[in-house]
N, C-alpha and C positions, 0 to 999 in steps of 0.2 A: 496383714492390716494394710498394706500398701497395695496389694493387689485388689483388695476391695474397693479401695479409693480409685485406683486406676479404672477398673471396670464400670463403677459408678460415674465416673467423669466421662467415659467413653459413651456411656448409654445415654447421659444427657445430651452429649455433643451430637449422637445418632437420632435423637428423638426431637430435640428442640432447636440446636443450634444449625446443624446442616441443612434441614428443610426451609429455616428462616434465610440462611444465605441464598439459597435456590431461589427461593420466592423474591428476595430483593433484587437478585440478578435479573430475573424475568421482568419485573416492574421498570427497572432502570432501562431495559432494552424497550419495553413497550412505550414508555415514555419518550424516548429518543426517537422511535420511529413515528410516533403520534405527534410529535413536535413539528412536523412538516407541514400540517394543516395550518398552522399560525406564521409561517414564513411568508414572505411577500412572493407574488406570484412569479417572478423571475428566478428567485432561488428555490423554488420548490420544483420547479421543472428539472427534468434529467439533464444532464451534461450534453451539449452539443456534441455530435459526431463528425460532422463535416471538417475536412482538413483546412487548416488555417495557413495562409503563407508567412513563412518566417523570414525575417528581414536579415541578411548576411552581410558583413563588413566586408570591404575589398579586402583581398589576400594581402596587399601591400601594408595594411594596418596591423597586421598580426604579428606578434613576437616570432622570431627566425625558429624554424623547427617545428612550427604549430601550423596544422592544417585547418582547423575550425576553432569557433569561439569556445567550444567546450575546453580547449586547452589540450586536445589529444594530439599526442606526437604521431608523425607519419607513419612511423615503424608499427602503431597499433589500428591503422587505418582498416587492415585487412579483417580484424576480429570485429569490428563495427558493421562494415559494408559486405563483408563476405567475399569468397574468391571471385575473381573476374570469370565471367562465362566464357568457354572455349568454343568459340563457332567454326574454327578451322578445322579442328581435329575431332569432330563428330564421328561416332561409329556408324 
């Protein structure tokens, strides 16, 4: 008897509930994408791609052991900036 109830519940899930969930996700995505029409002009435009200048604080105002405003220790600088270019020992 329990097998019949399980298969009946799975059949209802496959035929009614799963397709309804798929359609609801599609409708939510469609509404979210279509909402750009109603945004103000400056918000509906794509994000700018030109570089902006970042203001940096003088090194004297940073805590000891830190080299940037992000709080990165100087020992981790090579992970962010990469290895220095070797211009003298070129092949």
